[in-house]
C-alpha positions in Angstrom: 44.1 -61.7 46.4 45.8 -60.1 49.3 44.1 -62.1 52.2 44.1 -65.6 53.2 41.8 -67.6 55.6 44.1 -69.9 58.2 43.5 -72.5 60.2 41.2 -73.2 61.9 38.7 -72.1 59.4 35.9 -70.5 61.0 32.7 -68.7 59.5 33.9 -65.3 61.1 37.4 -65.7 59.2 35.5 -66.5 56.1 33.4 -63.1 56.5 36.3 -61.4 57.1 38.1 -62.6 53.8 34.9 -62.3 51.7 34.0 -58.8 53.1 37.4 -57.0 54.2 36.4 -53.6 53.0 32.5 -53.8 54.2 33.2 -51.5 57.0 33.6 -48.9 54.1 30.3 -49.3 52.7 27.1 -47.5 53.2 24.1 -48.0 51.2 22.0 -45.1 49.7 19.8 -43.4 52.2 21.6 -44.2 55.3 23.5 -46.8 57.6 22.7 -50.6 58.0 23.4 -53.0 60.5 26.8 -54.6 59.7 26.0 -57.8 61.1 22.9 -58.1 58.6 25.6 -58.5 55.7 26.9 -61.8 57.5 23.6 -63.4 58.5 23.6 -66.9 57.3 26.8 -67.2 55.8 27.0 -70.7 54.4 30.3 -72.4 53.4 28.9 -75.9 52.8 29.0 -75.5 49.0 32.7 -74.8 49.2 33.1 -77.8 51.4 30.9 -79.9 48.8 33.1 -78.9 45.8 36.5 -79.7 47.6 37.9 -82.9 47.9 36.9 -83.5 51.7 40.0 -82.7 53.1 41.3 -79.2 55.0 43.7 -78.7 52.3 41.0 -79.2 49.4 38.7 -77.0 51.4 41.2 -74.3 51.7 42.1 -74.5 48.1 38.6 -74.1 46.9 38.1 -71.2 49.2 40.9 -69.3 47.8 39.7 -70.0 44.5 36.3 -68.8 45.5 38.1 -65.7 47.3 40.1 -65.0 44.1 37.1 -65.2 42.0 35.5 -62.5 43.9 38.6 -60.2 44.1 38.7 -60.4 40.1 34.9 -59.6 40.1 35.4 -56.6 42.5 38.1 -55.2 40.1 36.4 -55.9 37.0 33.2 -54.0 38.5 35.5 -51.0 39.6 37.0 -50.7 36.3 33.4 -50.9 34.5 32.3 -48.2 36.8 35.3 -45.9 36.1 34.8 -46.5 32.5 31.1 -45.5 32.8 29.9 -48.7 31.0 26.5 -49.5 32.4 26.2 -52.9 30.5 29.5 -54.3 31.9 28.3 -53.2 35.3 25.2 -54.9 35.2 26.8 -58.2 33.8 29.5 -58.2 36.4 26.9 -57.3 39.4 24.6 -60.1 37.8 27.7 -62.5 38.6 28.5 -60.9 41.8 25.0 -62.0 43.1 25.4 -65.5 41.8 28.7 -65.6 43.6 27.0 -64.2 46.8 24.3 -66.5 46.7 26.7 -69.5 46.4 27.6 -68.8 50.0 24.3 -67.4 51.5 25.4 -63.8 51.6 21.7 -62.4 50.9 22.6 -58.9 51.6 25.4 -58.8 49.1 23.1 -60.6 46.6 20.3 -58.1 47.1 22.6 -55.2 46.6 24.2 -56.7 43.5 20.8 -57.7 41.9 19.8 -53.8 42.1 21.7 -53.1 38.9 
């Protein structure tokens, strides 16, 4: 992962870390409200799995963001290799990761495969 979330941690900082390239995305059929992708983003489960300290929260958030970065790379590779089975499998995992933080639009898009 190239990015990081510094203190104080805010939902906006988490959004930027989760969706650094979101401004480049246009769904098929037209544009969309960028704010809709961030609607109701919820980091409560990241707090829950941490040890309750700020450092623990940052550690778990970084693990989560690293996992997303890995999935994005794997999805890009599977698409480049024209492997629809792998794309579907990875998209399913991305959907679960998106639902973990309430990223409903990302979960919806990942669920379309």
